Backbone as numpy.savetxt, mean C-alpha at the origin, in Angstrom:
# Nx Ny Nz CAx CAy CAz Cx Cy Cz
23.77 1.04 5.29 23.58 0.09 4.19 22.83 0.78 3.06
23.11 0.38 1.82 22.45 0.96 0.67 21.74 -0.13 -0.09
20.43 0.07 -0.35 19.66 -0.94 -1.06 20.15 -1.07 -2.49
20.16 -2.30 -2.98 20.49 -2.54 -4.37 19.20 -2.62 -5.18
19.31 -2.41 -6.48 18.16 -2.43 -7.38 18.15 -3.76 -8.11
17.03 -4.47 -8.03 16.89 -5.76 -8.69 15.75 -5.70 -9.69
15.94 -6.33 -10.86 14.86 -6.54 -11.81 14.47 -8.01 -11.71
13.20 -8.27 -11.43 12.73 -9.62 -11.10 11.56 -9.98 -11.99
11.62 -11.15 -12.61 10.48 -11.67 -13.37 9.54 -12.40 -12.42
8.27 -12.02 -12.42 7.29 -12.64 -11.53 5.89 -12.46 -12.12
5.13 -13.52 -12.13 3.75 -13.48 -12.62 3.64 -12.91 -14.03
4.65 -13.17 -14.84 4.60 -12.80 -16.24 5.01 -11.37 -16.56
5.43 -10.59 -15.56 5.90 -9.23 -15.83 7.21 -8.99 -15.08
7.88 -7.89 -15.46 9.17 -7.55 -14.87 8.98 -6.49 -13.79
9.46 -6.80 -12.60 9.38 -5.89 -11.46 10.75 -5.32 -11.14
10.78 -4.06 -10.75 11.97 -3.47 -10.15 11.75 -3.43 -8.65
12.76 -3.81 -7.88 12.64 -3.82 -6.42 13.90 -3.27 -5.78
13.70 -2.57 -4.66 14.79 -2.19 -3.77 14.99 -3.34 -2.80
16.23 -3.79 -2.66 16.53 -4.97 -1.84 17.73 -4.69 -0.96
17.64 -5.08 0.31 18.77 -4.95 1.22 18.63 -5.99 2.32
19.77 -6.41 2.84 19.77 -7.35 3.95 20.37 -8.69 3.57
20.64 -9.56 4.55 21.25 -10.86 4.30 20.38 -11.72 3.38
20.94 -12.27 2.31 20.12 -13.01 1.34 19.36 -14.19 1.91
19.87 -14.82 2.95 19.21 -16.01 3.49 18.33 -15.71 4.71
18.19 -14.46 5.07 17.42 -14.09 6.26 15.92 -14.15 5.98
15.14 -14.03 7.04 13.70 -13.91 6.89 13.38 -12.72 5.99
12.40 -12.88 5.12 12.08 -11.86 4.11 10.88 -11.03 4.53
11.00 -9.72 4.33 9.87 -8.79 4.40 9.59 -8.29 2.99
8.33 -8.32 2.57 7.95 -7.68 1.33 7.08 -6.47 1.67
7.47 -5.30 1.17 6.89 -4.02 1.56 6.18 -3.42 0.36
4.87 -3.24 0.45 4.04 -2.87 -0.68 3.57 -1.42 -0.54
3.90 -0.60 -1.53 3.59 0.83 -1.47 2.16 1.11 -1.94
1.76 2.38 -1.83 0.42 2.79 -2.21 0.40 3.78 -3.36
-0.73 4.43 -3.54 -0.94 5.47 -4.55 -0.73 6.83 -3.91
-0.04 7.72 -4.61 0.65 7.62 -5.90 2.16 7.61 -5.66
2.69 6.45 -5.32 4.06 6.39 -4.79 4.95 5.44 -5.56
5.79 4.71 -4.84 6.73 3.77 -5.42 7.52 3.12 -4.31
8.48 2.29 -4.69 9.26 1.55 -3.70 9.94 2.46 -2.69
10.31 3.67 -3.13 11.04 4.59 -2.24 10.24 5.01 -1.02
8.95 4.77 -1.01 8.14 5.04 0.18 8.69 4.29 1.40
9.36 3.17 1.14 9.83 2.30 2.22 11.34 2.42 2.46
11.99 3.45 1.92 13.46 3.53 1.99 13.98 3.42 3.42
13.36 4.17 4.34 13.84 4.15 5.73 13.65 2.78 6.36
12.54 2.14 6.03 12.25 0.83 6.62 13.10 -0.28 6.01
13.38 -0.18 4.71 14.29 -1.14 4.09 15.64 -1.10 4.80
16.13 0.10 5.06 17.41 0.26 5.73 17.39 -0.30 7.15
16.34 0.02 7.90 16.29 -0.43 9.30 16.12 -1.95 9.39
15.33 -2.53 8.51 15.16 -3.99 8.53 16.47 -4.70 8.18
17.17 -4.16 7.18 18.44 -4.77 6.79 19.44 -4.71 7.92
19.52 -3.57 8.60 20.45 -3.43 9.72 20.09 -4.37 10.88
18.79 -4.72 10.97 18.35 -5.64 12.03 18.50 -7.11 11.63
18.98 -7.34 10.40 19.26 -8.72 10.00 18.21 -9.39 9.16
17.24 -8.65 8.62 16.21 -9.21 7.76 16.49 -8.86 6.30
15.93 -9.63 5.39 15.97 -9.31 3.97 14.74 -8.49 3.64
14.93 -7.24 3.22 13.82 -6.33 2.92 13.71 -6.17 1.41
12.50 -6.38 0.89 12.23 -6.26 -0.54 11.06 -5.30 -0.73
11.31 -4.17 -1.39 10.27 -3.18 -1.66 10.14 -3.01 -3.17
9.12 -3.64 -3.79 8.98 -3.53 -5.24 8.20 -2.29 -5.65
8.48 -1.80 -6.87 7.52 -0.95 -7.55 6.38 -1.88 -7.98
5.17 -1.62 -7.53 4.04 -2.46 -7.92 3.76 -2.33 -9.41
2.99 -3.26 -9.96 2.71 -3.22 -11.40 2.12 -1.87 -11.78
2.64 -1.31 -12.86 2.21 0.00 -13.32 3.05 1.15 -12.80
3.87 0.92 -11.79 4.64 1.98 -11.14 6.13 1.86 -11.45
6.81 3.00 -11.35 8.27 3.03 -11.40 8.83 2.33 -12.62
9.81 1.46 -12.41 10.45 0.72 -13.49 9.83 -0.66 -13.70
8.76 -0.95 -12.99 8.01 -2.20 -13.21 7.13 -2.04 -14.43
6.90 -3.15 -15.13 6.03 -3.12 -16.30 4.63 -2.62 -15.95
3.97 -2.04 -16.95 2.60 -1.53 -16.79 1.70 -2.21 -17.82
1.11 -3.35 -17.47 0.22 -4.02 -18.42 -0.95 -3.11 -18.83
-1.40 -3.26 -20.06 -2.50 -2.46 -20.55 -3.83 -3.03 -20.08
-4.84 -2.15 -19.97 -6.19 -2.58 -19.65 -6.51 -2.48 -18.18
-7.69 -1.99 -17.88 -8.11 -1.84 -16.48 -8.09 -3.15 -15.73
-8.55 -4.23 -16.38 -8.67 -5.52 -15.70 -7.32 -6.08 -15.27
-6.23 -5.58 -15.85 -4.91 -6.04 -15.45 -4.56 -5.65 -14.03
-5.37 -4.77 -13.43 -5.10 -4.26 -12.08 -6.14 -4.75 -11.06
-6.91 -5.77 -11.44 -7.85 -6.38 -10.51 -7.09 -7.02 -9.35
-7.72 -7.07 -8.20 -7.05 -7.49 -6.98 -6.44 -8.88 -7.09
-7.06 -9.77 -7.84 -6.50 -11.11 -7.99 -5.12 -11.11 -8.61
-4.91 -10.26 -9.63 -3.59 -10.14 -10.25 -2.58 -9.55 -9.27
-3.01 -8.56 -8.49 -2.11 -7.91 -7.55 -1.65 -8.88 -6.45
-2.57 -9.72 -5.99 -2.22 -10.74 -5.00 -1.26 -11.76 -5.61
-1.55 -12.17 -6.84 -0.67 -13.14 -7.50 0.74 -12.58 -7.68
0.83 -11.26 -7.91 2.15 -10.63 -8.03 2.96 -10.85 -6.76
2.33 -10.63 -5.61 3.05 -10.76 -4.34 3.51 -12.20 -4.13
2.63 -13.15 -4.39 3.00 -14.56 -4.24 4.19 -14.91 -5.14
4.14 -14.42 -6.39 5.22 -14.72 -7.33 6.53 -14.05 -6.93
6.46 -12.82 -6.38 7.67 -12.14 -5.94 8.32 -12.87 -4.77
7.52 -13.32 -3.82 8.07 -14.07 -2.69 8.79 -15.33 -3.20
8.14 -16.03 -4.12 8.75 -17.25 -4.67 10.00 -16.93 -5.49
9.99 -15.78 -6.16 11.15 -15.40 -6.97 12.40 -15.19 -6.12
12.20 -14.87 -4.84 13.33 -14.73 -3.92 13.60 -16.03 -3.16
13.04 -17.12 -3.66 13.33 -18.43 -3.11 12.66 -18.73 -1.79
11.58 -18.03 -1.50 10.90 -18.20 -0.22 9.53 -18.85 -0.41
9.10 -19.59 0.61 7.74 -20.12 0.64 6.80 -19.20 1.39
7.37 -18.25 2.15 6.55 -17.32 2.92 7.39 -16.10 3.25
6.71 -15.05 3.73 7.40 -13.81 4.10 6.55 -13.03 5.07
7.18 -12.08 5.77 6.44 -11.06 6.51 5.92 -10.06 5.47
4.65 -9.74 5.53 4.02 -8.90 4.51 3.59 -7.58 5.15
3.96 -6.48 4.52 3.56 -5.15 5.00 3.08 -4.33 3.82
2.10 -3.45 4.08 1.59 -2.61 3.00 1.00 -1.32 3.53
1.05 -0.30 2.68 0.47 1.00 2.99 -0.47 1.40 1.86
-1.64 1.99 2.20 -2.57 2.49 1.20 -2.97 1.32 0.29
-2.82 1.44 -1.04 -3.18 0.30 -1.89 -2.34 -0.92 -1.57
-1.09 -0.71 -1.16 -0.29 -1.84 -0.74 -0.89 -2.55 0.45
-1.55 -1.79 1.34 -2.23 -2.40 2.48 -3.43 -3.23 2.02
-4.19 -2.70 1.06 -5.32 -3.47 0.53 -4.84 -4.80 -0.03
-3.77 -4.73 -0.83 -3.22 -5.97 -1.40 -2.76 -6.90 -0.29
-2.12 -6.34 0.73 -1.62 -7.16 1.84 -2.76 -7.86 2.57
-3.87 -7.15 2.81 -5.04 -7.79 3.44 -5.52 -8.98 2.61
-5.69 -8.77 1.30 -6.17 -9.84 0.44 -5.17 -10.98 0.37
-3.89 -10.65 0.32 -2.87 -11.70 0.27 -2.94 -12.56 1.52
-3.04 -11.93 2.69 -3.08 -12.69 3.94 -4.33 -13.56 4.02
-5.45 -13.06 3.46 -6.69 -13.84 3.47 -6.59 -15.05 2.55
-5.99 -14.85 1.38 -5.94 -15.92 0.38 -4.74 -16.84 0.54
-3.68 -16.33 1.16 -2.45 -17.13 1.31 -1.93 -17.04 2.75
-2.73 -17.49 3.72 -2.23 -17.43 5.11 -0.97 -18.25 5.31
-0.81 -19.31 4.52 0.37 -20.17 4.66 1.64 -19.46 4.19
1.49 -18.40 3.38 2.64 -17.65 2.89 2.89 -16.38 3.68
2.02 -16.09 4.65 2.07 -14.83 5.40 2.56 -15.10 6.82
3.84 -14.83 7.08 4.36 -15.05 8.44 3.73 -14.09 9.42
3.68 -12.82 9.07 2.97 -11.80 9.84 2.43 -10.78 8.84
1.47 -9.98 9.29 0.88 -8.93 8.46 0.97 -7.61 9.21
1.58 -6.61 8.56 1.65 -5.26 9.12 1.03 -4.31 8.10
-0.08 -3.67 8.46 -0.78 -2.79 7.53 -0.79 -1.37 8.07
-0.57 -0.43 7.16 -0.51 0.99 7.51 -1.71 1.71 6.92
-2.42 2.44 7.76 -3.48 3.38 7.38 -4.81 2.73 7.04
-4.80 1.61 6.33 -6.03 1.02 5.78 -6.48 -0.17 6.61
-7.68 -0.06 7.18 -8.25 -1.17 7.92 -8.70 -2.29 7.00
-9.22 -3.35 7.60 -9.71 -4.50 6.84 -10.76 -4.03 5.83
-10.70 -4.48 4.58 -11.64 -3.99 3.56 -13.11 -4.15 3.92
-13.47 -5.22 4.64 -14.87 -5.37 5.04 -15.27 -4.31 6.07
-14.34 -3.97 6.96 -14.62 -2.90 7.93 -14.78 -1.57 7.22
-13.95 -1.33 6.21 -14.05 -0.08 5.45 -15.32 -0.04 4.61
-15.72 -1.18 4.07 -16.96 -1.22 3.28 -18.15 -0.85 4.16
-18.18 -1.40 5.38 -19.28 -1.07 6.29 -19.22 0.40 6.70
-18.02 0.91 6.94 -17.89 2.32 7.33 -18.33 3.24 6.19
-17.93 2.92 4.96 -18.31 3.76 3.82 -19.82 3.73 3.59
-20.43 2.61 3.95 -21.87 2.46 3.75 -22.69 3.14 4.87
-22.19 3.08 6.10 -23.00 3.46 7.25 -22.53 4.73 7.97
-21.29 5.12 7.75 -20.70 6.21 8.52 -20.52 7.45 7.64
-21.21 8.52 7.97 -21.15 9.72 7.15 -19.73 10.27 7.07
-18.99 10.18 8.16 -17.61 10.68 8.16 -16.77 9.96 7.11
-16.86 8.62 7.05 -16.06 7.89 6.07 -16.56 8.14 4.65
-17.87 8.32 4.47 -18.38 8.63 3.14 -17.78 9.93 2.62
-17.70 10.92 3.50 -17.12 12.20 3.09 -15.64 12.04 2.74
-14.93 11.26 3.55 -13.50 11.07 3.31 -13.23 10.32 2.01
-14.19 9.51 1.55 -14.00 8.67 0.37 -14.44 9.33 -0.93
-14.90 10.57 -0.87 -15.45 11.21 -2.07 -14.44 11.34 -3.20
-13.17 11.46 -2.85 -12.14 11.59 -3.89 -12.14 10.41 -4.85
-12.59 9.25 -4.38 -12.59 8.05 -5.21 -13.47 8.24 -6.44
-14.59 8.99 -6.29 -15.47 9.22 -7.43 -14.71 9.86 -8.59
-13.82 10.83 -8.29 -13.02 11.45 -9.35 -12.07 10.43 -9.97
-11.39 9.64 -9.15 -10.40 8.69 -9.66 -11.03 7.65 -10.59
-12.33 7.39 -10.42 -13.01 6.41 -11.26 -13.38 6.97 -12.63
-13.25 8.27 -12.82 -13.65 8.92 -14.07 -12.48 8.88 -15.06
-12.55 7.96 -16.03 -11.46 7.78 -16.98 -11.27 9.04 -17.82
-10.05 9.49 -17.92 -9.73 10.70 -18.66 -9.86 11.94 -17.82
-10.97 12.11 -17.14 -11.19 13.29 -16.31 -10.19 13.33 -15.15
-10.01 12.21 -14.47 -9.08 12.18 -13.34 -7.66 12.50 -13.81
-7.26 11.91 -14.92 -5.92 12.17 -15.45 -5.76 13.67 -15.76
-6.79 14.25 -16.36 -6.74 15.67 -16.72 -6.60 16.55 -15.49
-7.38 16.27 -14.47 -7.36 17.08 -13.25 -6.02 16.95 -12.55
-5.50 15.74 -12.42 -4.26 15.53 -11.68 -3.04 16.04 -12.44
-3.11 16.04 -13.77 -1.95 16.44 -14.57 -1.91 17.93 -14.88
-3.02 18.64 -14.68 -3.08 20.05 -15.04 -2.04 20.88 -14.28
-1.55 21.93 -14.94 -0.63 22.88 -14.32 0.58 22.15 -13.74
1.23 21.34 -14.61 2.43 20.60 -14.22 2.18 19.70 -13.01
1.07 18.99 -13.05 0.73 18.00 -12.03 0.59 18.62 -10.64
0.04 19.83 -10.61 -0.08 20.56 -9.34 -0.91 19.79 -8.32
-2.07 19.26 -8.75 -2.92 18.56 -7.78 -2.31 17.23 -7.34
-1.63 16.56 -8.26 -0.94 15.33 -7.85 0.13 15.64 -6.81
0.93 16.66 -7.06 1.97 17.03 -6.11 1.38 17.41 -4.75
0.23 18.08 -4.77 -0.38 18.55 -3.53 -0.85 17.40 -2.65
-1.11 16.24 -3.24 -1.58 15.11 -2.44 -0.59 14.72 -1.36
0.69 14.85 -1.65 1.72 14.43 -0.68 1.80 15.37 0.52
1.18 16.55 0.40 1.20 17.52 1.49 -0.12 17.57 2.26
-1.08 16.72 1.88 -2.36 16.70 2.58 -2.16 16.10 3.97
-2.80 16.71 4.97 -2.72 16.18 6.32 -1.95 17.09 7.25
-1.70 16.64 8.46 -1.14 17.50 9.51 0.36 17.75 9.39
1.04 16.99 8.54 2.50 17.12 8.43 2.90 17.31 6.97
2.59 18.49 6.40 2.74 18.68 4.96 4.16 18.62 4.43
5.16 18.71 5.30 6.55 18.67 4.86 7.18 17.28 5.04
6.37 16.30 5.42 6.94 15.00 5.78 7.57 14.29 4.59
6.91 14.33 3.43 7.46 13.67 2.24 8.45 14.64 1.59
9.72 14.28 1.50 10.73 15.21 0.94 10.39 15.61 -0.49
10.76 16.85 -0.83 10.47 17.33 -2.18 11.13 16.48 -3.25
12.32 15.97 -2.97 13.01 15.14 -3.96 12.22 13.86 -4.24
11.59 13.32 -3.20 10.78 12.11 -3.38 9.51 12.43 -4.16
8.88 13.56 -3.83 7.69 14.00 -4.56 8.01 14.16 -6.05
9.15 14.78 -6.34 9.54 14.97 -7.74 9.77 13.63 -8.43
10.39 12.71 -7.74 10.64 11.39 -8.32 9.33 10.69 -8.64
8.40 10.67 -7.68 7.12 10.01 -7.91 6.35 10.70 -9.04
6.36 12.03 -9.05 5.61 12.77 -10.07 6.18 12.53 -11.46
7.49 12.59 -11.59 8.12 12.33 -12.90 7.79 10.93 -13.39
7.79 9.98 -12.48 7.50 8.60 -12.85 6.07 8.46 -13.37
5.11 9.09 -12.67 3.70 8.99 -13.06 3.37 9.85 -14.28
4.25 10.80 -14.61 4.03 11.65 -15.77 4.39 10.95 -17.09
5.02 9.80 -17.03 5.34 9.07 -18.25 4.06 8.55 -18.90
4.06 8.38 -20.22 2.83 7.98 -20.92 2.20 6.72 -20.33
0.93 6.83 -20.00 0.16 5.69 -19.53 0.32 5.34 -18.08
1.28 5.95 -17.38 1.57 5.51 -16.02 0.55 6.04 -15.00
0.05 7.25 -15.16 -0.96 7.74 -14.24 -2.25 6.92 -14.39
-2.60 6.59 -15.63 -3.76 5.74 -15.86 -3.58 4.38 -15.21
-2.38 3.80 -15.33 -2.13 2.50 -14.70 -2.36 2.58 -13.19
-1.86 3.64 -12.56 -2.03 3.79 -11.11 -3.51 3.96 -10.75
-4.23 4.74 -11.54 -5.67 4.94 -11.28 -6.47 3.68 -11.55
-5.95 2.79 -12.37 -6.67 1.54 -12.66 -6.81 0.65 -11.43
-5.99 0.86 -10.40 -6.20 0.12 -9.15 -7.59 0.43 -8.61
-8.00 1.68 -8.67 -9.34 2.07 -8.23 -10.39 1.55 -9.19
-10.17 1.73 -10.49 -11.19 1.42 -11.49 -11.48 -0.06 -11.61
-10.48 -0.89 -11.35 -10.67 -2.34 -11.46 -11.31 -2.95 -10.21
-11.31 -2.21 -9.11 -11.68 -2.83 -7.83 -12.72 -2.08 -7.01
-13.09 -0.84 -7.39 -13.94 -0.03 -6.54 -15.15 0.51 -7.31
-16.12 1.01 -6.56 -17.35 1.55 -7.12 -17.53 2.99 -6.67
-18.40 3.71 -7.37 -18.66 5.11 -7.03 -19.62 5.20 -5.85
-19.59 6.37 -5.18 -20.54 6.65 -4.10 -20.24 5.90 -2.82
-21.28 5.70 -2.00 -21.12 5.08 -0.69 -20.74 3.62 -0.74
-20.79 3.02 -1.93 -20.43 1.61 -2.08 -19.00 1.43 -2.58
-18.16 2.45 -2.37 -16.80 2.43 -2.93 -16.06 1.14 -2.62
-16.18 0.67 -1.38 -15.41 -0.50 -0.95 -16.18 -1.81 -1.06
-17.43 -1.75 -1.54 -18.31 -2.92 -1.47 -17.74 -4.12 -2.22
-17.10 -3.88 -3.37 -16.58 -5.00 -4.17 -15.51 -5.79 -3.43
-14.91 -5.18 -2.42 -13.80 -5.84 -1.73 -14.15 -6.29 -0.32
-15.43 -6.38 -0.03 -15.85 -6.68 1.34 -15.77 -8.16 1.68
-15.83 -9.04 0.71 -15.99 -10.46 0.99 -14.68 -11.23 0.90
-13.69 -10.77 1.64 -12.41 -11.46 1.58 -12.24 -12.46 2.72
-13.10 -12.40 3.71 -13.02 -13.34 4.81 -12.08 -12.88 5.92
-12.03 -13.66 7.01 -11.21 -13.28 8.16 -9.72 -13.50 7.91
-8.93 -12.83 8.73 -7.46 -12.89 8.62 -6.92 -13.75 9.76
-6.11 -14.74 9.40 -5.58 -15.67 10.39 -4.17 -15.34 10.87
-3.28 -14.80 10.03 -1.93 -14.48 10.53 -1.95 -13.38 11.59
-0.90 -13.33 12.40 -0.72 -12.26 13.37 -0.65 -10.92 12.64
-1.43 -9.93 13.12 -1.63 -8.69 12.37 -1.48 -7.47 13.27
-0.84 -6.43 12.74 -0.78 -5.12 13.38 -1.26 -4.09 12.37
-2.16 -3.21 12.81 -2.63 -2.08 12.00 -2.13 -0.80 12.64
-1.36 -0.01 11.88 -0.93 1.32 12.32 -1.81 2.34 11.61
-2.45 3.21 12.37 -3.38 4.18 11.81 -3.14 5.56 12.43
-2.99 6.57 11.58 -2.84 7.93 12.06 -4.20 8.56 12.32
-4.39 9.11 13.50 -5.72 9.62 13.85 -6.06 10.93 13.15
-5.13 11.46 12.35 -5.42 12.64 11.53 -5.39 12.29 10.04
-5.57 11.03 9.71 -5.58 10.61 8.31 -6.78 11.24 7.61
-6.58 12.01 6.54 -7.70 12.68 5.89 -8.59 11.76 5.08
-8.10 10.58 4.71 -8.86 9.68 3.83 -9.51 8.53 4.57
-8.97 8.16 5.71 -9.41 6.94 6.38 -9.72 7.25 7.85
-11.01 7.14 8.19 -11.48 7.57 9.49 -11.36 6.51 10.57
-11.81 6.90 11.76 -11.65 6.07 12.94 -12.46 4.78 12.89
-13.66 4.83 12.31 -14.53 3.65 12.38 -13.90 2.44 11.69
-13.36 2.64 10.50 -12.75 1.52 9.79 -11.60 0.91 10.56
-10.82 1.76 11.22 -9.69 1.26 12.00 -10.17 0.50 13.23
-11.14 1.06 13.94 -11.55 0.48 15.22 -12.40 -0.78 15.06
-13.01 -0.98 13.90 -13.84 -2.19 13.70 -13.08 -3.29 12.97
-11.83 -3.05 12.62 -11.03 -4.08 11.95 -10.84 -5.31 12.81
-10.80 -5.15 14.11 -10.55 -6.28 15.02 -11.55 -7.41 14.82
-12.77 -7.07 14.41 -13.79 -8.09 14.20 -13.54 -8.97 12.99
-12.53 -8.66 12.21 -12.25 -9.41 10.99 -10.91 -10.13 11.05
-10.27 -10.14 12.22 -8.97 -10.79 12.36 -9.09 -11.90 13.40
-8.82 -13.13 13.00 -8.92 -14.27 13.91 -7.62 -14.52 14.66
-6.48 -14.13 14.07 -5.20 -14.31 14.74 -4.92 -13.20 15.73
-3.72 -13.21 16.30 -3.31 -12.13 17.20 -3.43 -10.80 16.46
-3.95 -9.79 17.17 -4.19 -8.51 16.49 -3.94 -7.35 17.43
-3.36 -6.29 16.88 -3.15 -5.07 17.66 -3.36 -3.86 16.76
-4.13 -2.89 17.25 -4.27 -1.59 16.60 -3.37 -0.60 17.31
-2.48 0.04 16.56 -1.60 1.06 17.11 -2.01 2.40 16.52
-2.58 3.26 17.35 -3.01 4.59 16.90 -1.85 5.56 17.05
-1.46 6.19 15.95 -0.39 7.17 15.96 -1.02 8.56 16.04
-1.05 9.09 17.24 -1.73 10.38 17.47 -1.00 11.50 16.75
-1.78 12.33 16.05 -1.22 13.45 15.33 -0.66 13.11 13.96
-0.70 11.85 13.58 -0.17 11.43 12.28 -1.27 11.41 11.24
-0.89 11.67 10.00 -1.82 11.66 8.89 -1.74 10.35 8.11
-1.57 10.47 6.77 -1.65 9.30 5.90 -0.29 8.72 5.54
0.74 9.57 5.44 2.02 9.12 4.89 2.92 8.63 6.02
2.56 7.51 6.62 3.15 7.11 7.89 4.64 6.75 7.79
5.08 6.18 6.66 6.50 5.84 6.56 7.37 7.09 6.61
6.82 8.23 6.20 7.56 9.48 6.23 7.28 10.27 7.51
6.04 10.28 7.96 5.67 11.05 9.16 6.17 10.39 10.44
6.10 9.08 10.49 6.48 8.34 11.69 7.38 7.15 11.34
8.52 7.41 10.73 9.36 6.30 10.27 9.84 5.39 11.38
10.14 5.95 12.56 10.66 5.12 13.64 9.58 4.17 14.17
8.36 4.68 14.32 7.27 3.82 14.80 6.98 2.69 13.81
7.00 3.03 12.52 6.76 2.00 11.51 7.88 0.97 11.53
9.12 1.42 11.63 10.24 0.49 11.67 10.18 -0.40 12.91
9.79 0.18 14.04 9.67 -0.64 15.26 8.60 -1.71 15.13
7.48 -1.36 14.51 6.41 -2.33 14.31 6.88 -3.49 13.43
7.64 -3.17 12.39 8.16 -4.22 11.52 9.19 -5.07 12.26
10.06 -4.44 13.04 11.05 -5.19 13.80 10.38 -6.13 14.80
9.29 -5.66 15.40 8.55 -6.50 16.35 7.95 -7.71 15.65
7.50 -7.52 14.39 6.94 -8.65 13.65 8.00 -9.72 13.43
9.25 -9.29 13.23 10.32 -10.24 12.96 10.65 -11.10 14.16
10.31 -10.60 15.34 10.66 -11.34 16.56 9.45 -12.01 17.19
């Protein structure tokens, strides 16, 4: 099956989404992270569609062919959550299975907390519950070290300069960080890089950090007070993830009131849809049943 490209009006902006599967089937909305796009979920969109679900993977605001509103505050978590709610409704649904990776995972956590009635199940990749991560960043030296990159991303102008230098060399290198440096295909890296090289687009992506996070050990503090999660939840975490350590993953259970399972992918890093596509697809298929 081949995903079709849809342009969708939602929450006052135009989104581009990859869509595949029976139009009337249960819907999955798949939220990508930084610095990526809808194509992060290509394998999972295909597998979900073949299993009989409707899979929708949007370019999040600021990314790909989706509009990029101006101003840092346009990327505050409340707007990002409202985007997801509006996208689900735009496809004629009152609820959906919600999945996210990296920043998409953060949005998914907040969405499930604020809209449990719209969240059939929650599948999060790499990123534990924000309150667990806030505590880990505050108390755990290992997580503090892993989070140091955020300080650069918060520096307006400087971060763009560093990531764009030498034909976006440092941005490209991010996709090869971790134990499986060849996992993200070069064609995908080129697509993401070209997209973020357009005027204003790298700043839009970095605004996710600037609108929602703080420098130093309090990086996650602004996002700690989202409350417990009630929908059934699965967290997939690679034990070699360079950015997100064990403590945040293992303490997430204390913040989920519904059914919860942590699946540790041994030897996996951060880019789980590419490094472990079959395991991710199986987790999503299990959510559907």
